[in-house]
N, C-alpha and C positions, 0 to 999 in steps of 0.2 A: 453861206452855208447856211444864213436866215434860210433864203428859199428854200436850200433843197432840204432841210427839215421841213420848214411846212410844207411842203409840197412830196414829200416823202415813199407815198405809193406810188406813183408815177414818173415816168422819163421826164424831165426838163430839157428844148432846144435848147441849140446858143442864143438864138433870139432873145423866147421867153426868157432866159437866167441872167442875159445881160439886159435886158427891160428891169426887170422886179429887182434886183441887186445894184442900180442907178448904175450900169456900167456902157448903158447904149451908145456914149454920145464916145465909147472911146473902140478902140483899136477891138476888130469884130475878133480876135486870138487874143483877147481879154482877159475871155472865161476860161481860157483853155489852159494858164499864169497861172490866175486864183485856183482855179483846182488842181496846177499837181504843189501848190503849197499846201491848202487843205490836205490832200492826201501824208502829205510830210507829218504832217501833226497828228492828223486819223488814224491813218495805213494805209497802206497800196493796196488794198482789197475794201477799202473802204465809200467808196464812192466808183458805183460802177458804171462804164461807158456801153452805151446802146450804139451799137455802129450807125451809122444818120442819121440817128433819130437826136442823139444828147445825155445824159448822166442821170441817175439816182443814188440815191443814198444805201448803202447796205442796213440790210435790220439791224443787224450786231451793232455795227457804226449809231446808231437814233437816237441808244441815250445816253451817248457822249455829247456826241455831237450836239441835240435838245439841253446839255448845261452846256457850253459850252456857246450855245446863244444865249440860254438862262441869266450867262453871271460871266459878261466877258469880262476878261482883264484887263 
């Protein structure tokens, strides 16, 4: 979530997301699993999939996501 908040103005690809989130040593699809979990918390339309390129955080989801990053549970 931190990676998507920090790069909310652009699309972040799977490799970059995995590297920046510290998931690079795990399965290539681990990012997909994490994104499913984030969508459950933030809402299904909170993370936009850009086919063939990656993902970006939807503008309307930024305030809630930033608050979650700033104040983890």
